[in-house]
Every structure is written in structure tokens, then in C-alpha cells.
C-alpha positions as YAML, in Angstrom:
chain: A
units: angstrom
residues:
- id: 1
  name: UNK
  ca: [-41.66, 185.26, 86.15]
- id: 2
  name: UNK
  ca: [-38.06, 184.95, 84.98]
- id: 3
  name: UNK
  ca: [-36.41, 188.02, 83.50]
- id: 4
  name: UNK
  ca: [-36.56, 187.89, 79.72]
- id: 5
  name: UNK
  ca: [-33.00, 188.83, 78.87]
- id: 6
  name: UNK
  ca: [-32.50, 186.00, 76.39]
- id: 7
  name: UNK
  ca: [-30.56, 186.75, 73.21]
- id: 8
  name: UNK
  ca: [-30.25, 183.32, 71.56]
- id: 9
  name: UNK
  ca: [-33.44, 181.26, 71.48]
- id: 10
  name: UNK
  ca: [-33.45, 177.64, 70.29]
- id: 11
  name: UNK
  ca: [-36.39, 175.53, 69.11]
- id: 12
  name: UNK
  ca: [-36.25, 171.76, 68.82]
- id: 13
  name: UNK
  ca: [-37.22, 169.93, 65.62]
- id: 14
  name: UNK
  ca: [-37.24, 166.14, 65.61]
- id: 15
  name: UNK
  ca: [-37.51, 165.96, 61.80]
- id: 16
  name: UNK
  ca: [-34.19, 167.80, 61.35]
- id: 17
  name: UNK
  ca: [-32.31, 166.17, 64.21]
- id: 18
  name: UNK
  ca: [-29.30, 163.95, 63.62]
- id: 19
  name: UNK
  ca: [-28.76, 162.77, 67.18]
- id: 20
  name: UNK
  ca: [-32.14, 163.18, 68.85]
- id: 21
  name: UNK
  ca: [-33.84, 166.05, 70.64]
- id: 22
  name: UNK
  ca: [-32.21, 165.45, 74.04]
- id: 23
  name: UNK
  ca: [-28.73, 165.40, 72.48]
- id: 24
  name: UNK
  ca: [-29.52, 168.52, 70.43]
- id: 25
  name: UNK
  ca: [-30.65, 170.47, 73.47]
- id: 26
  name: UNK
  ca: [-27.71, 169.35, 75.62]
- id: 27
  name: UNK
  ca: [-25.28, 170.49, 72.91]
- id: 28
  name: UNK
  ca: [-27.12, 173.79, 72.38]
- id: 29
  name: UNK
  ca: [-26.99, 174.48, 76.11]
- id: 30
  name: UNK
  ca: [-23.25, 173.77, 76.21]
- id: 31
  name: UNK
  ca: [-22.86, 176.20, 73.34]
- id: 32
  name: UNK
  ca: [-24.66, 178.95, 75.19]
- id: 33
  name: UNK
  ca: [-28.33, 179.22, 74.18]
- id: 34
  name: UNK
  ca: [-30.44, 181.16, 76.69]
- id: 35
  name: UNK
  ca: [-33.88, 179.72, 75.88]
- id: 36
  name: UNK
  ca: [-35.01, 176.30, 74.70]
- id: 37
  name: UNK
  ca: [-38.46, 175.79, 73.24]
- id: 38
  name: UNK
  ca: [-39.68, 172.20, 73.00]
- id: 39
  name: UNK
  ca: [-41.75, 172.01, 69.83]
- id: 40
  name: UNK
  ca: [-43.22, 168.56, 69.33]
- id: 41
  name: UNK
  ca: [-46.32, 167.51, 67.42]
- id: 42
  name: UNK
  ca: [-45.76, 163.84, 66.56]
- id: 43
  name: UNK
  ca: [-45.16, 162.02, 69.84]
- id: 44
  name: UNK
  ca: [-47.96, 160.53, 71.96]
- id: 45
  name: UNK
  ca: [-48.66, 162.80, 74.93]
- id: 46
  name: UNK
  ca: [-47.19, 160.36, 77.48]
- id: 47
  name: UNK
  ca: [-43.85, 160.22, 75.62]
- id: 48
  name: UNK
  ca: [-43.94, 163.96, 75.07]
- id: 49
  name: UNK
  ca: [-44.28, 164.61, 78.79]
- id: 50
  name: UNK
  ca: [-41.46, 162.19, 79.60]
- id: 51
  name: UNK
  ca: [-39.12, 163.89, 77.12]
- id: 52
  name: UNK
  ca: [-40.20, 167.36, 78.26]
- id: 53
  name: UNK
  ca: [-39.38, 166.48, 81.87]
- id: 54
  name: UNK
  ca: [-35.88, 165.40, 80.87]
- id: 55
  name: UNK
  ca: [-35.36, 168.58, 78.87]
- id: 56
  name: UNK
  ca: [-36.72, 170.70, 81.71]
- id: 57
  name: UNK
  ca: [-34.17, 169.11, 84.04]
- id: 58
  name: UNK
  ca: [-31.30, 169.89, 81.66]
- id: 59
  name: UNK
  ca: [-32.44, 173.50, 81.33]
- id: 60
  name: UNK
  ca: [-33.00, 174.00, 85.04]
- id: 61
  name: UNK
  ca: [-29.52, 172.72, 85.85]
- id: 62
  name: UNK
  ca: [-28.00, 175.12, 83.31]
- id: 63
  name: UNK
  ca: [-30.29, 178.03, 84.30]
- id: 64
  name: UNK
  ca: [-31.71, 178.13, 80.79]
- id: 65
  name: UNK
  ca: [-35.35, 179.13, 80.26]
- id: 66
  name: UNK
  ca: [-37.49, 176.18, 79.13]
- id: 67
  name: UNK
  ca: [-40.61, 176.80, 77.07]
- id: 68
  name: UNK
  ca: [-43.13, 174.27, 75.74]
- id: 69
  name: UNK
  ca: [-44.79, 174.97, 72.41]
- id: 70
  name: UNK
  ca: [-48.59, 174.95, 72.44]
- id: 71
  name: UNK
  ca: [-49.34, 172.21, 75.00]
- id: 72
  name: UNK
  ca: [-50.25, 173.75, 78.34]
- id: 73
  name: UNK
  ca: [-50.78, 170.34, 79.96]
- id: 74
  name: UNK
  ca: [-47.24, 169.31, 79.01]
- id: 75
  name: UNK
  ca: [-45.84, 172.59, 80.34]
- id: 76
  name: UNK
  ca: [-47.63, 172.05, 83.66]
- id: 77
  name: UNK
  ca: [-46.57, 168.40, 83.88]
- id: 78
  name: UNK
  ca: [-42.86, 169.21, 83.51]
- id: 79
  name: UNK
  ca: [-43.00, 172.55, 85.38]
- id: 80
  name: UNK
  ca: [-41.73, 174.45, 82.36]
- id: 81
  name: UNK
  ca: [-41.00, 178.15, 82.66]
- id: 82
  name: UNK
  ca: [-43.80, 178.85, 80.21]
- id: 83
  name: UNK
  ca: [-45.46, 178.17, 76.87]
- id: 84
  name: UNK
  ca: [-45.30, 179.55, 73.37]
- id: 85
  name: UNK
  ca: [-48.54, 179.85, 71.43]
- id: 86
  name: UNK
  ca: [-49.28, 180.23, 67.75]
- id: 87
  name: UNK
  ca: [-51.95, 182.74, 66.71]
- id: 88
  name: UNK
  ca: [-54.42, 179.86, 66.21]
- id: 89
  name: UNK
  ca: [-53.51, 177.87, 69.34]
- id: 90
  name: UNK
  ca: [-54.96, 178.18, 72.83]
- id: 91
  name: UNK
  ca: [-56.28, 181.71, 73.48]
- id: 92
  name: UNK
  ca: [-53.81, 183.74, 75.52]
- id: 93
  name: UNK
  ca: [-56.33, 184.49, 78.30]
- id: 94
  name: UNK
  ca: [-57.09, 180.79, 78.73]
- id: 95
  name: UNK
  ca: [-53.38, 179.96, 78.85]
- id: 96
  name: UNK
  ca: [-52.77, 182.64, 81.47]
- id: 97
  name: UNK
  ca: [-55.62, 181.35, 83.62]
- id: 98
  name: UNK
  ca: [-54.20, 177.82, 83.47]
- id: 99
  name: UNK
  ca: [-50.56, 178.79, 84.08]
- id: 100
  name: UNK
  ca: [-50.89, 181.78, 86.39]
- id: 101
  name: UNK
  ca: [-48.91, 185.00, 86.38]
- id: 102
  name: UNK
  ca: [-45.62, 183.37, 87.33]
- id: 103
  name: UNK
  ca: [-45.14, 181.64, 83.98]
- id: 104
  name: UNK
  ca: [-43.94, 183.07, 80.67]
- id: 105
  name: UNK
  ca: [-46.29, 183.20, 77.70]
- id: 106
  name: UNK
  ca: [-44.96, 183.98, 74.24]
- id: 107
  name: UNK
  ca: [-47.05, 184.30, 71.09]
- id: 108
  name: UNK
  ca: [-46.09, 184.17, 67.42]
- id: 109
  name: UNK
  ca: [-47.07, 187.22, 65.37]
- id: 110
  name: UNK
  ca: [-46.59, 187.87, 61.67]
- id: 111
  name: UNK
  ca: [-47.20, 191.62, 61.76]
- id: 112
  name: UNK
  ca: [-46.82, 194.56, 64.10]
- id: 113
  name: UNK
  ca: [-50.59, 194.97, 64.41]
- id: 114
  name: UNK
  ca: [-50.90, 191.35, 65.49]
- id: 115
  name: UNK
  ca: [-47.98, 191.73, 67.88]
- id: 116
  name: UNK
  ca: [-49.51, 194.83, 69.46]
- id: 117
  name: UNK
  ca: [-52.79, 192.97, 69.99]
- id: 118
  name: UNK
  ca: [-51.04, 190.13, 71.80]
- id: 119
  name: UNK
  ca: [-49.10, 192.68, 73.83]
- id: 120
  name: UNK
  ca: [-52.39, 194.26, 74.95]
- id: 121
  name: UNK
  ca: [-53.76, 190.82, 75.81]
- id: 122
  name: UNK
  ca: [-50.85, 190.17, 78.18]
- id: 123
  name: UNK
  ca: [-48.16, 188.29, 76.25]
- id: 124
  name: UNK
  ca: [-44.72, 188.39, 77.86]
- id: 125
  name: UNK
  ca: [-42.85, 188.31, 74.55]
- id: 126
  name: UNK
  ca: [-43.54, 188.06, 70.83]
- id: 127
  name: UNK
  ca: [-42.07, 185.62, 68.34]
- id: 128
  name: UNK
  ca: [-41.84, 187.80, 65.25]
- id: 129
  name: UNK
  ca: [-42.00, 185.40, 62.33]
- id: 130
  name: UNK
  ca: [-40.89, 184.85, 59.67]
- id: 131
  name: UNK
  ca: [-38.23, 187.48, 59.06]
- id: 132
  name: UNK
  ca: [-36.78, 185.57, 56.09]
- id: 133
  name: UNK
  ca: [-38.12, 182.62, 54.09]
- id: 134
  name: UNK
  ca: [-38.01, 179.38, 56.08]
- id: 135
  name: UNK
  ca: [-38.80, 175.76, 55.39]
- id: 136
  name: UNK
  ca: [-38.83, 174.74, 59.04]
- id: 137
  name: UNK
  ca: [-42.46, 175.70, 59.61]
- id: 138
  name: UNK
  ca: [-44.75, 175.07, 56.64]
- id: 139
  name: UNK
  ca: [-47.46, 177.51, 57.80]
- id: 140
  name: UNK
  ca: [-45.06, 180.33, 58.69]
- id: 141
  name: UNK
  ca: [-46.44, 182.68, 56.03]
- id: 142
  name: UNK
  ca: [-44.65, 185.16, 53.79]
- id: 143
  name: UNK
  ca: [-41.37, 186.64, 55.09]
- id: 144
  name: UNK
  ca: [-41.78, 190.12, 56.55]
- id: 145
  name: UNK
  ca: [-38.18, 191.22, 56.08]
- id: 146
  name: UNK
  ca: [-36.00, 193.44, 58.24]
- id: 147
  name: UNK
  ca: [-38.50, 196.31, 58.15]
- id: 148
  name: UNK
  ca: [-40.79, 194.49, 60.59]
- id: 149
  name: UNK
  ca: [-37.85, 194.06, 62.98]
- id: 150
  name: UNK
  ca: [-37.12, 197.79, 62.84]
- id: 151
  name: UNK
  ca: [-40.77, 198.60, 63.42]
- id: 152
  name: UNK
  ca: [-41.06, 196.17, 66.32]
- id: 153
  name: UNK
  ca: [-38.15, 197.84, 68.07]
- id: 154
  name: UNK
  ca: [-39.99, 201.16, 67.92]
- id: 155
  name: UNK
  ca: [-43.53, 200.04, 68.68]
- id: 156
  name: UNK
  ca: [-43.40, 197.07, 71.07]
- id: 157
  name: UNK
  ca: [-42.92, 197.53, 74.80]
- id: 158
  name: UNK
  ca: [-42.38, 193.83, 75.47]
- id: 159
  name: UNK
  ca: [-39.42, 191.80, 74.18]
- id: 160
  name: UNK
  ca: [-39.60, 190.18, 70.77]
- id: 161
  name: UNK
  ca: [-37.64, 187.34, 69.19]
- id: 162
  name: UNK
  ca: [-36.82, 187.51, 65.48]
- id: 163
  name: UNK
  ca: [-37.47, 184.10, 63.90]
- id: 164
  name: UNK
  ca: [-37.36, 182.62, 60.44]
- id: 165
  name: UNK
  ca: [-34.52, 181.89, 58.06]
- id: 166
  name: UNK
  ca: [-31.88, 183.46, 60.30]
- id: 167
  name: UNK
  ca: [-28.33, 182.11, 60.08]
- id: 168
  name: UNK
  ca: [-24.74, 183.21, 60.62]
- id: 169
  name: UNK
  ca: [-24.62, 184.93, 57.23]
- id: 170
  name: UNK
  ca: [-27.59, 187.25, 57.85]
- id: 171
  name: UNK
  ca: [-27.45, 187.51, 61.64]
- id: 172
  name: UNK
  ca: [-25.64, 190.86, 61.71]
- id: 173
  name: UNK
  ca: [-28.32, 192.42, 59.52]
- id: 174
  name: UNK
  ca: [-31.04, 191.25, 61.92]
- id: 175
  name: UNK
  ca: [-29.14, 192.62, 64.91]
- id: 176
  name: UNK
  ca: [-28.48, 195.89, 63.04]
- id: 177
  name: UNK
  ca: [-32.23, 196.18, 62.46]
- id: 178
  name: UNK
  ca: [-32.77, 196.23, 66.22]
- id: 179
  name: UNK
  ca: [-33.38, 192.63, 67.29]
- id: 180
  name: UNK
  ca: [-32.05, 191.86, 70.76]
- id: 181
  name: UNK
  ca: [-33.21, 188.25, 70.66]
- id: 182
  name: UNK
  ca: [-32.95, 185.87, 67.71]
- id: 183
  name: UNK
  ca: [-34.07, 182.32, 67.13]
- id: 184
  name: UNK
  ca: [-32.44, 179.75, 64.88]
- id: 185
  name: UNK
  ca: [-33.64, 176.22, 64.21]
- id: 186
  name: UNK
  ca: [-32.24, 174.60, 61.06]
- id: 187
  name: UNK
  ca: [-29.07, 176.71, 61.14]
- id: 188
  name: UNK
  ca: [-28.23, 175.04, 64.45]
- id: 189
  name: UNK
  ca: [-29.78, 171.58, 64.21]
- id: 190
  name: UNK
  ca: [-28.49, 170.83, 60.70]
- id: 191
  name: UNK
  ca: [-24.94, 171.87, 61.54]
- id: 192
  name: UNK
  ca: [-22.33, 169.12, 61.94]
- id: 193
  name: UNK
  ca: [-21.49, 170.26, 65.48]
- id: 194
  name: UNK
  ca: [-24.34, 171.97, 67.34]
- id: 195
  name: UNK
  ca: [-22.24, 173.13, 70.28]
- id: 196
  name: UNK
  ca: [-19.61, 174.61, 67.97]
- id: 197
  name: UNK
  ca: [-22.25, 176.32, 65.81]
- id: 198
  name: UNK
  ca: [-23.97, 177.88, 68.82]
- id: 199
  name: UNK
  ca: [-20.64, 179.17, 70.11]
- id: 200
  name: UNK
  ca: [-19.94, 180.74, 66.70]
- id: 201
  name: UNK
  ca: [-23.37, 182.40, 66.73]
- id: 202
  name: UNK
  ca: [-22.77, 183.68, 70.23]
- id: 203
  name: UNK
  ca: [-19.50, 185.24, 69.13]
- id: 204
  name: UNK
  ca: [-21.37, 187.18, 66.45]
- id: 205
  name: UNK
  ca: [-24.01, 188.32, 68.97]
- id: 206
  name: UNK
  ca: [-21.40, 189.32, 71.55]
- id: 207
  name: UNK
  ca: [-19.28, 191.07, 68.92]
- id: 208
  name: UNK
  ca: [-22.26, 193.06, 67.71]
- id: 209
  name: UNK
  ca: [-23.11, 194.07, 71.28]
- id: 210
  name: UNK
  ca: [-19.50, 195.15, 71.89]
- id: 211
  name: UNK
  ca: [-19.42, 197.27, 68.73]
- id: 212
  name: UNK
  ca: [-22.73, 198.85, 69.60]
- id: 213
  name: UNK
  ca: [-21.51, 199.62, 73.10]
- id: 214
  name: UNK
  ca: [-18.53, 201.54, 71.68]
- id: 215
  name: UNK
  ca: [-20.67, 203.85, 69.60]
...
């Protein structure tokens, strides 16, 4: 399994895209994202697999971790680095049996209790969501706020990614709360220049790390 040292995690969204998913991912990679999750619900499976294979190739070339949302068969078909599951998707144990121990499995959790349960069941990382209100995912639930990020840093042994309503304006507060990995969707995809936006986000992340290292 690849080392989970990702700090900026990107999720695709066809409904928000201006230039198409492939173009979005290529630009995000140039900007410096560490993880790409392919989240697709609308395409026929054959087209989904074709697109996932192209994205997997881009990520592999750039040494970026490539994750497929939900669909284990798509992840296997494109040799993705792993899958990300929602709490109501494929059971974690079933996903692990299908993928083996060499692949990454992340699971979305809306509370620390839920996150701890997935940790016990063998998840490799948790998507802690939503931190703030978000319109990207209609079933995301009520925002948990920064307190859940602080609690996760104290109680989880596996990595977690803070997701939901995060942007350049509130990023420092999420990092201050203890998040080492953050995910942004609309803040990146809806920007006029994805590569430029990702680079700006990375500067904030790197600046925060530098300040923390001086303390």
C-alpha cells in the first residue's frame, strides 16, 4: 500500500466542470494535488472505466495517488490505488476482500464514533465530512465544524481528510484545528484557472507547515 502522506486531496465533479474531468485532473496535478478521487455516478460503466483508465495513467505518471469512488469493479479495471466508500456503499470487509491488502480503502464518516468504527474495521483513512456547509454533495449531512477536526486529531490513529466547504479563506482555520490533509472540490473546479488555484492553496498549506515547524 502506498504511504498516505497526502495533504491536498482532489475529487472530480462533472457537474461543476468547465473543461471536462480529464482537463480538470491534469490541471490539478500540474498545480500539485497529491490525491485524485474519481467520483462519477452518471456515466455508463463502460465509459466510466475508459475515463478512469486515462485518469489513472495521468496520476501514475505524476506519482499521484488515484482513488475511485464507490465502484470496486472500476477500480480493479483501471488498477487504481484504491477506493473510497460512503457509509452506505459496499461494506468495508467486502471491499477489502475484493481489492486485497495492497490497495487503499478510505471511508466517509460524519462523526468521530463512526470514524472509529471504520478504523476498527480496517479503513486506511477517513474522509471526515462535512466540516463546513457544502452544496457539492447533497447527502453530506449537517456540518460538524472545526471541533470534529480537533477531536479526530486526538482520537484517530489512521489519517483523516477534512472535507466539505473548505476554501482558501477558511483553510488556515482547518489546518490550525489539526488537519494534515484537506479536500476541496468546488473551490478548485469552479476557479477560473485550476492549476493556479491549486498552487495558491499549496502555498497556504506549505506556509502553515513552515510556521508550525518554527514553533
